[in-house]
Steps between C-alpha positions, in 0.01 A plus 500: 500500500687829524738524800614816672868537586568406854636783707535571861163587641517782743222494751390793701279404789338755718356396833294733710396506866175352620327838527620644160288490182590256220790604269538415125609142429866406444664577164712250308804671337715331225850614430740404219785498745559312813387693806614470850219437751514681831227492763469779756443384856142505620416817687291460817131590456385845594131532597333808361137612485275275291437770240860488375775256587855478365640176355719328752678219312642538144706244302691662207695332216726751325575476119762639265447836334411323170150574379254254641170376376210374703412148392168329554591133532145397415458713184411291192731471202496780249403768749722808500737543781356747752676827550712535811306597811575833656700479819296438815440810711703519814282418800444790739709496815345346810276729700621602842351309795161613620489701824392187687764272349714324755879497505676172459548246223292589197414136435288492818144556376276745683133452409300815447214583735173617355288760679241238597711205598824424669730233367779341701828690486829324438818634646557750783225751590501841338716745693274749675636812670454466874580721796793419717485194727256530793647464847481151640241461778667329795337187636375576850260249654471521879286264711421567866355205695332523840817353657740748335652806672302733271172378656371649825164519677318683779193389690387138512658276235535124506683238294298240314488298179213516257631212291634719217763706680802637313757349739306274732309754710351848499402776743133568570298743710142465632224755462573836650661837436870567556649166397744620233772313310765706319721385212820695420685358198808735508488587130840565336357743242211740484261437211196302395443171682231242436382374839367150568353329808483132593243385756496161663144365471175514695435151643273633780290727277562797728718730290392832358374533144592872496831533682679833458866527395655847505794579266722787618715663226741636760548538873308777675160658481413434138190388315479121481364269233232271652440160342211273598553124469291190561698267727248220449611443139822461296713380790835335438604724208633848425212745464569837340425812704597747225806701399610804698774760496694428820795671658775290652322512837156407361307229686153355555276392787196283559251581774246287679133594483160383611414313178711194590848382587791622289824325403845626405717235334739625230534811283698555181637819341607474130682797344347615169707809420575856609186647344137453594339181370132412537405135556148404607486308829383140479296340632231748586273448799210269430146635494227423747344160420129499431265212576136422438482293819552720806552322832186392683434619858611159630828530308557853626451394866725193475752515213505878525552483876801268470643705212489814716660328799793371293546823305436335164483721195353273233168628371177320589665256744677300231767395750253405776201335335187372668533127436193360684178619662185338640182626661464389862308582815726606789464520872498879515702545820761240406545605139480877559588576865378845613279670752127424442549196275200272430448126457527415126612696195522411131811574306791358295810311577777588255863418434757733349842388379826687484795297372511195732284656772122447526300742716143409615235774539149520641269765355146578617229501238437871546878566460512684831747267671821337376698256712844373405661175612870595478719207393860461620727743324243770429624722784854485359383599153243767585606862461183717522304524827305827503365736232280807498392790282355846549477816291661344193798379700587140586701350788654159553704314762756247372738267677842461336708178504723648773187550718493874443146640494451789259209740451464635146259759362426617147221671304244266346541656154881457514538878455695647789768405749517167679666436834616217723604480863579221748255429783579564863559179703189559716280538192641172365416318826141632501458407135625144558231457765229576246663277238500199732137552603323586174494381140384717209298786651365809324401802707459879487665732752326792666692733263364321193804289409399183313736234641572126468696286744665189352550298819572133555258439788153338512268794575327674210353808669654756739369535849396846614821566699727364229323705235564818698868415561569399140318807368712727717816328380399528137417870528835574667685311226309690228599835650866408531537352152 
């Protein structure tokens, strides 16, 4: 076998980056003299576009200037020695980084992102020109409770606890006009404030489902922002009233009305910035509930009667249900005392429940007469005693917990002014006489006022003299309201 002389094999290895196209294979170079091998340090990879990438690592073995011949180690014997290969072309210099290339170590790979998909990015985010730093919004969060100095009230307000109070109790006002609570938070900055309200619960089912809160942007005669809230729901939490531009002396108020009692517990003012910000109030007032089962006449004369006496606001007597009824035959004069009573009368005996109190009723079969058997405690809980309406205007007489008697008047369609005024002592004494003598009595005055007396006595029909006196009183109250 023919042997080739052994010389120093000079190897040239070219390595390329992962994105570069394949380069020609390594060449084996034989020299007749001894060569010194030197290896250049590996250069860090530079990522260029996929169409053209520069080689990143090259190992070079230098030879002497003596002519060299390329040798194929696998060539069979007798084959001519191949001519020397031309020198390898010098690789092009690395391309400059793309416009989106990131600064930092070049050996940190940055995957490309195609137009239709986003791959995870390694390293710090791309620097994006941004405007100067925005001013820091100061944290201002002011809470005014009904016991704090920023809370004040006029009219008739009382302290109670609905079970979900912010700090153990809350202020509340009965039906009427002129009972106003004012909340002044003493804002340190003018700007946009998100306003919240916390109400304390409705255990007696007598609070308004459309209470009005007025937001004042500043002190003085300015346009207010009215917000309607349902106090029967969402108690024991912060409820958003909206975001408003308020001056430093901005404030709010809550007024009583004729739709139910109102409460004022705690209010919160959260600063949102110097400019106007719009945030939708939540929750919004609930809609009117519909039912396919309207109350029967018996329910209206019993459960409805008790609901009116106690000032309840739940629809369809949900808080004062009719729990039992039976058809019976009554002694007419004993069951329904009045002038001209007879011997026997058919009707119903019914029971209505409110919380732990059960109230018995007697109702004639023709629904003309209703007698109430007041249990202990009803007189302390009852608020309404006299109502009337005429010419699209309604009137009512309420007794407050401090034994103040108040006459209120308002339009039936809720469009127009309402008013309230306390009763004169003599009027209160005359009214108490009728309350002790009669139960639920409906009558019409000589001026056409349709009226109802919610008394606690046994009689179910007015005598002639009492009808004239009560009619005169009702007409005088209607004119003064």
